[in-house]
C-alpha angles and dihedrals in degrees: 000000000000116000111194120227117250090248090058093053102039122066125219093271097047097264126107116302119254108279094017116133111259116248114233119234113229111267112251115243120252117265117259116264091245090057090050089051088051087057093046090056092050091047092050092048091053096048090044091053091046090056096247094126092063103105093009128093107244093212091055093045092050091047090053092048090051091050091050093049094045091050090050092058093213121198123222095267091052093049091051093048094050093045089052091051092052092046090052092050092050091050090052091049091049090056092052095047 
């Protein structure tokens, strides 16, 4: 079978040549369940502090949050990023209280 030369595959700047098939990066693995639970707790803390839980059942809200996160299939990097966002929001709310 035909094996392309390196010059046919690589572009001038080291990336794929124009028209070359893109190479897929390996898919990151899903975050562990414990890490997702870590995010759920941060999320619940933020919505509680924002006043969202008034008039809502916390158990049902946390169950919904878990379902959303499990369906999303987040990887470790995404869990860490979202948790950081919620922590930042909580800190901002603490300063305005």
